[in-house]
C-alpha positions as CSV (number, residue, x, y, z in Angstrom):
1,M,-22.4,6.3,-15.0
2,G,-24.8,7.4,-12.3
3,I,-24.1,8.0,-8.7
4,D,-24.8,5.0,-6.5
5,K,-25.5,6.5,-3.1
6,Q,-26.0,3.1,-1.5
7,A,-22.4,2.1,-2.4
8,V,-20.9,4.1,0.5
9,P,-22.3,4.4,4.1
10,A,-24.0,7.7,4.6
11,A,-21.7,8.6,7.5
12,R,-18.8,8.5,5.1
13,R,-20.3,10.3,2.1
14,D,-18.9,13.7,2.6
15,D,-16.0,15.9,1.5
16,E,-14.0,15.0,4.6
17,T,-13.5,11.4,3.5
18,G,-11.1,12.6,0.7
19,L,-11.9,9.5,-1.3
20,G,-10.9,11.1,-4.6
21,R,-7.7,12.5,-3.0
22,K,-6.7,9.1,-1.8
23,L,-7.3,7.6,-5.2
24,R,-5.3,10.3,-7.0
25,L,-2.4,10.0,-4.5
26,R,-2.3,6.2,-5.0
27,R,-2.5,6.5,-8.8
28,K,0.4,9.0,-8.9
29,R,2.5,6.8,-6.5
30,R,2.0,3.9,-8.9
31,G,3.1,6.1,-11.8
32,L,-0.1,5.6,-13.7
33,S,-1.9,8.1,-15.9
34,L,-5.7,8.8,-15.7
35,A,-6.0,7.2,-19.2
36,A,-4.2,4.0,-18.1
37,V,-6.3,3.5,-15.0
38,A,-9.5,4.3,-16.9
39,S,-8.7,1.8,-19.6
40,A,-7.7,-1.0,-17.2
41,S,-10.7,-0.5,-14.9
42,G,-13.4,0.1,-17.5
43,V,-14.3,3.5,-15.9
44,S,-14.4,6.4,-18.4
45,I,-11.5,8.9,-18.1
46,G,-14.0,11.7,-17.5
47,Q,-15.8,9.8,-14.7
48,L,-12.4,8.9,-13.1
49,S,-11.3,12.5,-13.2
50,Q,-14.5,13.6,-11.5
51,I,-14.1,10.9,-8.9
52,E,-10.6,12.0,-8.1
53,R,-11.8,15.6,-7.7
54,D,-14.6,14.4,-5.4
55,L,-17.2,15.8,-7.9
56,S,-18.8,12.3,-8.5
57,Q,-19.5,9.5,-6.1
58,P,-18.6,6.1,-7.7
59,S,-20.5,2.9,-7.3
60,L,-19.0,0.2,-5.2
61,R,-18.4,-1.9,-8.4
62,S,-16.4,1.0,-10.0
63,L,-14.4,1.5,-6.8
64,R,-13.5,-2.2,-6.7
65,Q,-12.4,-2.0,-10.4
66,I,-10.3,1.1,-9.8
67,C,-8.7,-0.2,-6.6
68,G,-7.9,-3.5,-8.4
69,V,-5.9,-1.6,-11.0
70,L,-4.2,0.5,-8.3
71,D,-3.4,-2.7,-6.2
72,M,-5.1,-0.9,-3.3
73,P,-7.4,-2.6,-0.8
74,I,-10.8,-0.8,-1.0
75,G,-11.0,-0.6,2.8
76,W,-8.2,2.0,2.7
77,L,-10.7,4.5,1.3
78,F,-13.1,4.2,4.2
79,E,-11.1,4.0,7.3
80,E,-12.8,5.4,10.4
81,R,-10.4,7.8,12.2
82,A,-12.8,9.5,14.6
83,D,-10.4,9.0,17.5
84,Q,-7.5,10.7,15.7
85,A,-6.7,14.2,17.0
86,T,-6.9,17.0,14.4
87,S,-3.3,17.9,15.2
88,D,-2.2,14.4,14.1
89,A,-3.5,14.7,10.6
90,G,-0.7,14.4,8.0
91,L,1.9,14.0,10.7
92,I,1.3,11.1,13.1
93,V,-0.1,7.6,12.5
94,R,-1.5,6.1,15.7
95,A,-1.0,2.3,16.0
96,Q,-4.7,1.6,15.8
97,N,-5.0,3.7,12.6
98,R,-2.4,2.0,10.5
99,R,-3.6,1.0,7.1
100,V,-3.3,-2.8,6.7
101,M,-2.7,-4.7,3.5
102,D,-3.3,-8.4,4.0
103,L,-1.6,-10.4,1.2
104,G,-3.2,-13.6,2.3
105,A,-2.0,-15.7,-0.7
106,K,1.6,-14.7,0.1
107,G,1.4,-15.2,3.8
108,M,2.2,-11.6,4.4
109,V,0.6,-8.6,6.2
110,K,1.8,-5.0,5.7
111,E,1.0,-2.1,8.1
112,M,1.6,1.4,6.9
113,M,3.4,3.5,9.6
114,T,3.8,6.8,7.8
115,P,1.0,9.2,6.8
116,D,-0.3,9.5,3.2
117,E,0.8,13.1,3.1
118,C,4.5,12.1,3.4
119,A,5.2,11.0,-0.2
120,G,9.0,11.1,0.1
121,I,9.4,8.1,2.3
122,Q,7.3,5.2,3.6
123,M,7.8,2.9,6.6
124,M,6.0,-0.4,7.0
125,R,5.7,-3.2,9.6
126,I,5.7,-6.5,7.7
127,V,4.9,-9.9,9.2
128,I,5.6,-12.9,7.0
129,Q,4.3,-16.3,8.1
130,P,6.4,-19.5,7.7
131,G,6.3,-20.4,4.0
132,G,5.2,-16.9,3.0
133,S,7.2,-14.8,0.4
134,S,7.1,-11.9,-2.0
135,G,6.3,-14.4,-4.8
136,E,7.7,-17.4,-6.7
137,D,10.1,-15.2,-8.7
138,A,12.3,-12.2,-8.2
139,Y,10.8,-8.9,-9.3
140,T,12.4,-5.7,-10.4
141,T,12.2,-3.0,-7.8
142,K,11.3,0.6,-8.8
143,P,14.1,3.2,-8.6
144,G,14.6,4.5,-5.2
145,A,16.1,3.3,-1.9
146,R,15.0,0.5,0.5
147,C,16.1,-0.5,3.9
148,C,14.9,-3.2,6.3
149,T,15.6,-4.4,9.9
150,V,14.6,-7.8,11.1
151,I,12.7,-7.5,14.4
152,A,11.9,-11.1,14.9
153,G,12.4,-14.4,13.2
154,S,14.7,-14.8,10.1
155,L,14.4,-13.3,6.6
156,G,15.7,-14.8,3.4
157,I,16.4,-12.4,0.5
158,E,17.6,-12.9,-3.1
159,L,19.2,-9.8,-4.4
160,N,20.4,-9.8,-8.0
161,G,20.7,-13.6,-7.9
162,L,22.6,-13.8,-4.6
163,N,20.9,-15.3,-1.5
164,H,21.3,-13.9,2.1
165,I,19.8,-14.9,5.4
166,L,19.1,-12.2,8.0
167,H,18.3,-12.8,11.7
168,R,16.9,-10.7,14.4
169,G,18.7,-7.3,14.5
170,D,20.2,-7.7,11.1
171,S,19.4,-5.1,8.4
172,F,20.0,-4.3,4.7
173,A,19.7,-1.3,2.4
174,F,20.2,-0.7,-1.3
175,E,19.4,2.0,-3.9
176,G,18.2,1.7,-7.5
177,A,16.4,-1.0,-9.4
178,R,17.4,-4.5,-8.4
179,Q,16.0,-8.0,-8.8
180,L,14.5,-8.8,-5.4
181,M,12.7,-11.7,-3.7
182,F,12.2,-12.2,0.0
183,W,10.7,-14.8,2.3
184,C,10.3,-16.1,5.8
185,E,13.2,-18.4,6.7
186,G,12.4,-21.0,9.2
187,P,9.4,-22.1,11.3
188,Q,8.7,-18.8,13.1
189,P,7.0,-15.7,11.7
190,C,9.3,-13.1,10.5
191,E,8.7,-9.5,11.5
192,L,10.3,-6.6,9.7
193,I,10.4,-2.8,9.7
194,W,10.7,-1.9,6.0
195,T,11.4,1.6,4.7
196,I,11.2,2.7,1.1
197,S,11.8,6.0,-0.6
198,P,9.8,7.4,-2.3
199,A,6.5,6.0,-1.0
200,I,4.8,3.4,-3.2
201,Y,1.5,2.7,-1.3
């Protein structure tokens, strides 16, 4: 596969973008092997390895395929952070520099509040619109710990088949793999601070 130099704006085509590093970090957090991502994305394992090591510049099409497998918005790879102080790198996330995952179909927006370099824990601000949810069915969480505080509105959760309603100021926490589903309860948007360990995004 040739290098498509038009796929990425020139101002972002340099080693400082860390595109390969971000892809590798995301793949590892998802617990996927190079072979698994290569197979699912249609990108050869050799090409994917070179992309992760920043030895090859992928086409936009390849990036979309890889990011689709990694459940990662492609915009995360090309964030402009020119206003971020060098001393902030890997330590501080300024409000304007949060990565945003807009899950439009689920009526939910997630903002990442912890830096990529901190893999042991991840904090998110989540806003769920009325009628929005994590999905139609409960899903099995990955092993680890989760905690959440409701900042505004009301949150409904189903945990191992039991339903609970949390209001502003309420919180929950659990460890291990559980069956989980959550949704906005009521007519007002629900705002949460959600923390998970280890990081998954």
